[in-house]
C-alpha positions in Angstrom: -8.9 -27.0 -34.0 -10.4 -25.8 -30.8 -10.7 -26.3 -27.0 -12.9 -24.7 -24.1 -11.7 -23.4 -21.3 -13.8 -22.5 -18.1 -12.7 -20.9 -14.9 -14.5 -22.6 -12.0 -13.8 -21.8 -8.2 -15.3 -25.3 -7.2 -17.1 -28.0 -7.7 -20.6 -27.1 -7.6 -22.9 -29.2 -9.8 -24.8 -26.5 -11.5 -21.7 -24.5 -12.4 -20.3 -27.6 -13.7 -23.1 -28.4 -15.7 -23.7 -24.9 -17.3 -19.4 -25.3 -17.9 -20.1 -29.0 -19.8 -23.1 -27.8 -21.4 -21.5 -24.8 -23.0 -18.3 -27.1 -24.0 -20.7 -29.4 -25.9 -22.6 -26.5 -27.5 -19.6 -24.8 -29.0 -18.1 -28.2 -30.2 -21.6 -29.0 -31.4 -20.9 -32.5 -29.9 -24.7 -32.3 -29.1 -25.2 -32.9 -32.8 -24.1 -36.6 -32.4 -26.5 -37.5 -29.4 -29.4 -39.5 -30.8 -32.0 -40.7 -28.4 -31.2 -43.8 -26.6 -27.6 -43.9 -27.5 -25.2 -45.3 -25.6 -22.4 -42.8 -24.1 -19.6 -44.0 -21.8 -17.9 -41.9 -19.6 -14.1 -42.6 -18.7 -12.9 -40.9 -15.7 -9.6 -41.4 -13.9 -10.2 -43.7 -10.7 -6.6 -44.8 -10.3 -7.4 -46.0 -6.9 -10.0 -45.7 -4.0 -9.4 -42.3 -3.0 -11.7 -39.3 -1.4 -12.4 -36.6 -4.1 -10.9 -33.9 -2.0 -7.6 -35.7 -2.4 -7.2 -34.6 -6.1 -6.3 -38.1 -6.8 -9.4 -39.1 -9.1 -11.5 -37.1 -11.4 -13.9 -35.5 -9.2 -17.5 -37.3 -9.3 -19.5 -34.0 -9.8 -17.3 -33.6 -13.3 -18.3 -37.0 -14.4 -21.9 -36.3 -13.4 -22.3 -32.8 -15.1 -21.5 -34.3 -18.5 -24.0 -37.1 -17.4 -26.2 -34.5 -16.9 -25.9 -32.9 -20.3 -26.0 -35.9 -22.0 -29.5 -37.6 -20.1 -31.1 -34.5 -21.0 -30.6 -35.5 -25.1 -32.1 -39.1 -24.1 -28.6 -40.8 -23.9 -27.8 -43.5 -22.0 -24.9 -42.8 -19.9 -22.7 -45.7 -18.3 -19.4 -44.8 -16.4 -16.5 -47.5 -17.0 -12.9 -47.5 -15.3 -10.4 -50.0 -14.7 -7.8 -48.7 -11.4 -4.5 -50.1 -11.6 -5.0 -53.2 -9.1 -7.4 -56.4 -9.8 -10.4 -56.2 -12.1 -13.3 -57.5 -11.2 -16.8 -56.7 -9.8 -16.0 -56.5 -6.2 -12.8 -54.1 -6.6 -14.8 -52.1 -9.1 -17.7 -51.7 -6.9 -15.8 -50.9 -3.8 -14.0 -48.7 -6.0 -16.8 -46.8 -7.4 -18.1 -46.3 -3.5 -15.0 -44.9 -2.3 -14.5 -42.6 -4.7 -17.8 -41.0 -4.5 -19.4 -42.4 -7.5 -22.1 -45.0 -6.3 -23.8 -42.0 -4.9 -23.2 -39.5 -7.5 -24.9 -42.0 -10.1 -27.9 -43.0 -7.8 -28.4 -39.1 -7.3 -28.4 -38.2 -11.0 -29.7 -41.3 -12.7 -26.5 -42.7 -14.7 -25.1 -46.0 -14.6 -21.7 -47.9 -13.7 -20.5 -50.7 -15.2 -19.2 -53.6 -13.0 -19.2 -56.6 -15.0 -15.5 -56.2 -15.7 -15.2 -58.4 -19.0 -12.1 -57.9 -21.6 -11.4 -58.5 -24.8 -8.2 -59.0 -27.1 -8.3 -56.4 -29.9 -6.0 -55.4 -33.1 -4.8 -51.9 -33.4 -4.1 -52.0 -37.3 -2.8 -48.4 -37.0 -0.7 -48.7 -34.2 3.1 -47.6 -34.4 4.6 -49.4 -31.4 1.6 -51.8 -30.4 -0.5 -53.6 -32.7 -2.7 -55.9 -30.2 -4.0 -55.0 -26.6 -6.4 -56.4 -24.6 -9.2 -53.8 -23.2 -12.5 -53.6 -21.3 -14.8 -55.0 -23.0 -17.0 -51.4 -23.6 -14.2 -50.0 -25.3 -14.0 -52.3 -28.3 -17.3 -50.3 -28.9 -19.6 -50.4 -31.8 -19.5 -47.4 -34.2 -22.9 -46.2 -32.8 -21.5 -45.8 -29.1 -19.4 -42.8 -27.9 -16.8 -42.0 -25.2 -16.0 -39.2 -23.2 -12.8 -38.9 -21.8 -13.0 -37.1 -18.5 -9.3 -36.8 -17.0 -7.9 -35.4 -13.8 -4.8 -33.0 -14.5 -1.9 -34.0 -12.6 2.0 -34.4 -13.1 3.3 -38.0 -13.4 6.0 -39.8 -12.0 7.0 -41.7 -15.4 5.6 -39.5 -18.3 5.8 -36.1 -16.5 2.0 -35.0 -17.1 -1.4 -36.9 -16.8 -4.0 -35.7 -18.8 -6.6 -36.7 -21.2 -4.3 -39.1 -23.5 -2.9 -40.6 -20.4 -6.4 -41.0 -18.9 -7.1 -43.7 -21.5 -4.7 -46.2 -20.1 -7.4 -47.1 -18.1 -9.1 -48.8 -20.6 -6.5 -51.9 -20.1 -7.9 -54.3 -17.5 -6.2 -53.8 -14.1 -3.1 -56.2 -13.9 -2.6 -56.1 -17.6 -1.1 -52.7 -17.1 1.9 -53.8 -15.6 2.4 -56.0 -18.8 2.9 -53.2 -20.9 4.9 -51.5 -18.7 7.3 -54.4 -18.9 6.5 -54.8 -22.5 7.7 -50.9 -22.9 10.1 -49.7 -19.9 11.4 -46.8 -21.4 9.5 -43.6 -21.5 9.4 -43.0 -25.4 8.3 -46.6 -26.6 5.4 -46.1 -23.4 4.6 -42.9 -24.9 4.0 -44.3 -28.4 1.9 -47.3 -27.0 -0.4 -44.7 -25.1 -0.9 -42.7 -28.4 -1.7 -45.9 -30.3 -4.2 -46.8 -27.7 -5.7 -43.3 -27.9 -5.9 -43.5 -31.5 -7.9 -46.8 -31.3 -10.0 -45.6 -28.3 -10.6 -42.4 -30.1 -12.8 -40.5 -27.9 -15.3 -38.1 -29.0 -14.9 -35.7 -26.8 -12.4 -35.0 -23.7 -12.6 -33.2 -20.9 -10.0 -32.2 -18.1 -10.9 -31.8 -14.6 -8.1 -28.7 -13.7 -10.1 -27.4 -10.6 -8.1 -28.9 -8.0 -4.7 -30.6 -10.1 -2.4 -32.8 -8.1 1.6 -31.5 -8.4 4.5 -32.9 -7.5 4.9 -36.9 -7.4 1.9 -37.7 -9.1 -0.5 -39.2 -10.3 -0.8 -40.4 -6.6 1.5 -39.4 -4.2 1.4 -35.7 -4.9 -0.1 -32.3 -3.5 -3.5 -31.3 -4.5 -3.4 -27.7 -5.9 -6.0 -25.3 -7.0 -5.9 -24.4 -11.1 -9.6 -23.7 -11.3 -10.6 -24.6 -14.8 -12.2 -27.2 -16.7 -11.1 -27.9 -20.1 -12.8 -29.4 -23.0 -12.2 -30.7 -26.6 -12.7 -33.1 -29.2 -9.3 -34.0 -29.5 -7.5 -35.4 -26.6 -4.3 -34.2 -27.5 -5.5 -30.6 -27.7 -7.3 -30.6 -24.8 -3.7 -31.7 -23.3 -2.1 -29.0 -25.0 -4.0 -26.3 -23.1 -4.2 -28.6 -19.8 -0.2 -28.5 -19.9 -0.4 -25.0 -20.8 -2.4 -24.2 -17.7 0.4 -25.6 -15.4 3.1 -23.8 -17.7 4.5 -27.1 -19.2 5.7 -27.1 -23.1 3.7 -29.2 -25.3 7.3 -30.6 -26.4 8.3 -31.8 -22.7 5.2 -34.3 -23.1 6.0 -37.3 -24.8 2.8 -38.2 -26.0 2.1 -34.8 -27.3 5.6 -34.9 -29.1 4.6 -38.2 -30.7 0.9 -37.2 -31.6 2.6 -34.0 -33.2 5.0 -36.5 -35.2 2.4 -38.1 -36.4 0.3 -34.9 -37.2 -2.5 -36.2 -35.2 -2.8 -32.5 -33.3 -1.7 -29.0 -33.7 2.1 -28.3 -33.4 1.6 -25.4 -31.6 -0.8 -24.0 -28.8 -1.3 -20.9 -30.8 -2.9 -23.1 -33.6 -5.8 -24.1 -31.5 -8.7 -21.4 -31.3 -9.5 -21.9 -27.6 -13.1 -20.7 -26.4 -14.6 -19.4 -23.0 -12.3 -17.9 -20.5 -8.9 -16.1 -21.0 -6.9 -19.3 -19.9 -3.5 -17.1 -20.2 -4.8 -15.7 -16.7 -5.3 -19.1 -15.2 -1.7 -20.2 -15.9 0.0 -21.7 -12.6 3.9 -20.7 -13.3 5.2 -22.6 -10.0 3.1 -25.7 -10.2 5.5 -28.1 -9.3 7.1 -31.2 -11.4 7.2 -34.7 -10.6 10.6 -35.3 -9.7 11.6 -38.6 -11.4 10.5 -36.3 -14.6 13.6 -33.8 -14.5 16.1 -33.4 -17.2 18.6 -36.4 -17.7 21.8 -34.8 -17.1 23.7 -38.3 -17.7 24.2 -37.1 -21.4 26.6 -34.2 -20.3 29.0 -36.5 -18.9 31.9 -38.5 -20.9 30.3 -41.6 -22.5 32.3 -44.2 -20.7 30.6 -42.5 -17.6 27.2 -42.6 -18.7 26.2 -45.8 -17.7 27.2 -45.1 -13.9 25.9 -41.8 -14.1 22.7 -43.4 -14.8 22.5 -45.5 -12.4 23.2 -43.1 -9.8 21.0 -40.1 -11.1 18.0 -42.1 -12.5 15.2 -41.6 -9.9 13.9 -44.9 -8.2 11.0 -46.0 -5.6 12.2 -46.2 -2.3 9.7 -47.7 0.7 9.6 -46.0 3.6 9.7 -49.1 5.8 8.8 -47.8 9.1 5.1 -46.7 7.8 5.0 -49.5 5.6 2.0 -52.3 6.5 2.8 -54.8 4.2 -0.4 -55.0 2.1 1.5 -56.3 -0.6 -0.5 -53.6 -3.2 3.0 -52.6 -4.6 4.2 -56.2 -5.6 0.9 -56.9 -7.1 1.5 -54.1 -9.5 5.1 -54.4 -10.4 5.5 -55.5 -13.8 8.7 -57.2 -13.2 7.9 -59.0 -9.8 10.7 -57.2 -8.5 9.3 -56.4 -4.8 8.4 -59.1 -2.0 6.4 -58.7 1.1 8.7 -60.2 4.1 7.7 -60.0 7.8 5.1 -57.6 7.3 7.4 -55.2 5.1 8.0 -54.4 0.9 11.2 -54.9 -0.3 12.4 -54.0 -4.0 15.3 -55.8 -5.6 16.4 -53.0 -7.5 18.3 -55.0 -10.0 15.1 -55.6 -11.6 13.3 -52.8 -11.4 12.6 -50.5 -14.3 11.5 -47.6 -13.0 8.1 -47.5 -14.3 6.9 -46.2 -10.3 3.8 -48.4 -10.5 4.4 -49.4 -7.0 4.9 -45.7 -6.0 1.5 -45.0 -7.8 -0.5 -48.0 -6.2 0.5 -47.3 -2.1 -2.5 -47.0 -0.9 -0.5 -45.7 2.2 1.4 -43.5 0.2 4.6 -44.5 2.0 6.7 -45.2 -1.2 8.7 -41.9 -2.4 10.4 -41.0 -5.7 14.0 -40.3 -4.6 16.9 -39.2 -6.8 20.6 -38.4 -6.2 20.5 -36.0 -3.1 21.8 -33.2 -5.2 18.4 -32.9 -7.0 16.7 -32.4 -3.6 18.7 -29.6 -2.6 
């Protein structure tokens, strides 16, 4: 059980490449690379966004991993599916807007834009037994996968890192279907762990140089943390990533579920961490997503809990004055509870499952996460 942390002040490609090379060397990951072997890199490109907004995995982090692999004779392919429709035109536009097209051309790796998918069985799944994934991740044994996540808070799950990043192997608009199948946080976390076990990444990297705090994964604020995390275990990468923003593993449902299954260390102290002293990097005042705060409804009398839950549960609220009626929120809503009328989006709250897909996919960031006013004081 081990992880590697490197303190970095910026996204300088040379320093990033040195850091990734040190991670791969310390873990003996290089020993698995064979000439002409295909290695798939899975970044977080949830939506079209400039790298400096801290919504996506910075292209230089992905490029640094690609450079290390290309030097070893591997064939490197970057694959991702964001939250909207999944087709060649959309993915080409996403790669271009996120700075990946230019970076791929500069450093010699390829971008997957065929956008084919396939249904797979998850025989070991505890919550989910069948899924549709991007075809590359229904992979032959000789293909390796590197999970390259962005460290962010998350409106639904509280934290987004290496495990949550693998939700991107589910093609585009099939993601809302899974939100609809598993609207509650605990079952959704179990599904994410099932998916992680199916993909079984061979190495995980977390871009925690510029992270996102507050109402992530797309509507928060950039926050400098200054670290790169790597591990052969996505769960243990997340345990270290969570520590960097002063979150405990038991607060993160995917880690809690993984620990219950015996998939990772039970305590951070059980993980051997190489590289820089990450205790000195921890950001103690990192802002959480408002929707992931403690549920106080259990503290009121039982007969009042349904009403309290309705009042206290966070909900998405559209700033109609700034809404342009693009329809991205309606497109991503698993319950089809959003309609666009007279160039403005409207939510039918009686059907809302509070998955915050609309908040996540709004390109104008005009859908906010709202709570009972007491919690906004």
